[in-house]
N, C-alpha and C positions, 0 to 999 in steps of 0.2 A: 222579457219582461220588467219590470220598472220594481227593483224591493226595495222597501222598508223595512230594518231590522231591528228590532227590540230587544235589547238583552245582548251584550257585549262581554259574556262569560264567553269558554271553552265554543263552545258551538257557535255561537251570535258572530264571533271574530272569524272564526272555519268559515261562515255562511259568505263573512264580508270577501275573505280571503278568495275562495275558490268561484265566486258567482260569473267572474268575466269569463272564468273555463267551461263555465255552463249557457255561454253566450246571451247572460242579464246583466244587467246593470245595475246597481245599489246608488240609491239617491238619497236615504236615509239611514243613519245610526244613531238609535239612543241607549247610553247606560240608566240607570238609575235617578244620575242629578243632569246629567247635560245631555246633549245632540249634537249631532252636524246635519246640515241636509245642505242638498244641492243648492245653485245659484238660482233663483227662479220659483225655489219651490219651499221657500219659506225659512230661509237662513243664511249663514255664513258658509261657502264650500265651492266645493269647484264649479264650471259653468253647467249646466244642466242636459248639455249635450252629451257630458262624459260623466256624469252622475259625482259620487264623493271620491275622493283617491282613496283605496283601501288600505295602501300598505302606511298613509299619513293617518287614518284613523288607529287601527292595529296599533302603531308603534305609540301617538298619542298617548293610548290608553295603558299601554305598558308603563309606559316611560313615568306620567302624569294621574296616570287614576279615571281621565277622561277620557270620552270621544269627542267632545267640542265645547263652541261656546254657546250654543242655542239653548233653547230646554226643550224638554223630553216634547213637552204637547206640539212642536213644530213638527217631531218627525213623524206623527201621528197624523199631522194634517196637511204633511205633504202629498206631492203628485203620483201617487204609487200605481200600482197594478196589482200588486201580494203583499201583502204585511207577513213579516215573518216574527212571530211570536217564537223568543226564544229566553224570555226572562225564568229563573228557577221556578222550580213547580212551589204550589201552594196547595193547601186543603181547604175543605171546606165551602169556602164562597171562590173559591179560585180566583182573588184577587191579588195583582193589578192585570190578569193573564187574561181575563173572561171578558173584564170592558176594552182593554185594547180589539179583541177581536171582533165583538160587537158593534164598535165603535167602526172598523175597519166596515163591518156589512153591512150598518146603517148607509155608507157611502157608497156601496154594493160593490164593495173592492174585495178579492179574494182571500184569504189566510192560510198561512203553512204554522200549523203550531210544532213546536220540539218539548213544549211546557206540557207536561200532563193533566195539570190540574184539572183545567177547564172540560177536558174530554173524558177523565173521568170523574170528574165531581158534578160536573150541570150539562152533560151531553145532553140531556133532551131541553133545555135552555140553549144551546148552541144549535141542534137542529130546528125549533120553532125561529131562532132568528136569521139562521138562514133559510126558511120558507118565506120569508122578508125579503127577502133581500135579491141580489143579482148574481151576488155571490157565491162563490163557495168555500169551503174548507177540507183542508187536507192534514193527517197528522200525522204519516208513515213512520217519522223520529220520534214518535211518542212511545213504542213497543220497538224494545230490539235493537235499538242505533241502526246501522249499516241491511241490519234481514229484513227482508221485506214483507213481514209478515199479516199488515193490515191490507197491501195494495196483493196479493196472493189470495185471502179471503174473499176479496170481491172479486176478483176473477173468477175464481171457483165459485162464485156465488154463495151468500151466508146461511143460505136456504139448503145448500148440499155441504154444507160445514157439521161436525156432529159435536167436537170438541176440538180445542186446541192446547197444548201442554207444553211444558217448556222449561229450560233451566234459561231465567228470564235477567239474573242477578249478577255480573262478575266478581264482583266486591267477596258476597257468600261462595261463589263458586272456588274463586282462589283460597279461601280458606277451608272450605272441604277440600278441595283437593290436595292440600299441602298436608292437611290433617291425616289423611288417609296414607299419602306419600313416605308420609317421615315418621308416621306414629307419634304425633304431636299432640298437646291437647289443646281447645279453642284460645285459648287467652293469650296463648305463647304464640300462635300463628298468627291474632288479630295483631298481637303487634308487630310483628315484619308486616305486615301488610302495610300499616299504618306508614311506617319506615320507609317502605316502598313509596309511598302516594297510590296506593289501590285501595288502601281504608281510607275515608275522612275521619280525623281526630271525634265526631261524635260520630258512629256506626252504625246507628240505631236505625236509620234511615236503609238500609241495607239487611244488618245482620238480621234486622226482626222483622222483613219481610215485607214491607212496606214498599217498597220501591217494586217489587215483582208482582205483587199483589194490584197493585194502580195498572200497571201494565195489561194483566188479565181481567183488571174491568172494562178497561178500553176495551179489549177486544171480545167480551162480554155484550156491551152496547153496541160493537158493529156485527153480531150474532142474532142480537135480540132485534134489530130497529133494523137490521136489512135480508132478515126473512118474512117478513110483515110488508101487508102493499097499505095500511093504516097505522102511523105512529101514535095512535093513542092504543093501539092493540099491542105497541112494544112492553117489553119491562125493562124500563131503567136501572140501572147499578150503580152503584156508587162506593165507596172503600169500606163504609159502614156494614155493604151487604156480603161484604169477604169473611170466608172462615180462615185467618192466617194464624202460622206459627213460625218462628223462627229459626236460626239455628244455634242460639246461643249455649243452648242446654243438651248439645248433642256432644256426648263424651267419645275421647278419642277411643276408648275400650270397643264403642259402638261400631267405629269404621273398621278396627281390627279384626272384631267377631264377624264382621262381614265380610273381610275381603278373604277368611277364611273358607268361604262358604261362596266365593266367585263374584261377591259383591260389594257395591260402594254406596254412598250416601251423596245426595242432590238435592238441593230446594227447587221443590219442584214448583211451577205455578198451572193450573188449569180451567179453563174458562169454556161453560155452556152457553147457550141461551139460558139459562137456568140458574146455573150456580156458577161462582167465582171461589178457589179454594188453594192454597198455598200451603206449603209445610216439608220438610225433610221427608225422602221417600227412599228406601231401598228399590237402588236399581241393578242391573247385571254392571259389570264392572267393567267387561267389554261391548255394552249395548251401547245405541244411537243417543241416551239421553245421560251418559256418563261425559261428558267434556270435558276438558282440562282446564284449567287458570282461567282467565279473565275471560273465559270462549262464552257464548248464548248457543242455546237452539231452540230450535222452534217447530211442535212434531202439530201437523193437521191431520186430522180425521175426516175424511169426507164419503158421504156416501156410495160415491162411483168411481176414483179413483183412489181408494186405497189412503194408504198412509203417505206425506210428504215431509219431506224433512228437511230445514232449511238453518244453517249454522253460518258462524260470522261474529264478526265483531260486535258486540252489543252496547259499546260507548266508546268514547272519545270525542270530539271536535272534531275531526274530517270526517270520521266515519257518521256522527248521527248529521252533519253537515250536508253530505253525499244524500242522505235519504229526504234532508230537506230540500234540495234541489233537486232530487227525484218527482219529489209531490208540484212544484212549482212547474218542471216540464209537464205535469198532470192536466195541467192547468190552461196551459195554451192554446 
């Protein structure tokens, strides 16, 4: 499959680097201000039988902060089979990611998203665009990085899944794990996480529960739309529908008291076809949901197969890129 990759952050660069190992060819890459496009598909680059040079693209981005000399619109106009949308997540109108995806669908091309915004904030609009296109969308990478949460729910069939819950943010989980293990308070561990690069300088998106909530909103949409024959009968979820509490106000004393009772605290998100909730919750200290560090876990409740647990790396460039490229493979 010929890929156009929009977004050259950690995930986009990893997709460019790993696509060849999965048998795919990158014919265009764009960041926010520049693009490189293979010869014959709208801009400068290598010959179009070989696509763009992944090493050259990644090196140029690292050294000069740009991927090429063409305009980003040239990448959107390239001759690709699948558009990979890996720009940063934005809320509300989910732009520019939403427009990138719909532009691909209008050309009857497929789109694979790592960007949570369009799937969490405008799921109904995306489904309507798919209905008018010969293209499809996939978005495994928007939930849990390398963990195959969406595809597992789809394989079971959403009508046979009653709930999906789990630990879905590595930064928050790292902080809670360190607080419990070392008896430290939130502010101390947050500073440590920032020094290690586990937490952003502004950690709000992670510690306030927004990131986990977006992932749960996406899962709720999968459950809601997947369980009905008529999309008009489905309930569409956005972040505004989620009940969200973060971890800023979890005191170290609460974790110490929980440990005395054989329990600990984790930021747990839960999605059904009717509700989305994210909040710190007490869980058994040695239980399935008490994953440590930056690990994530997804727990799927089913009507016939019982409870399924899938854990692994929930973030990271190569990990998330593996989910993107898995989705590309499903479109072949």
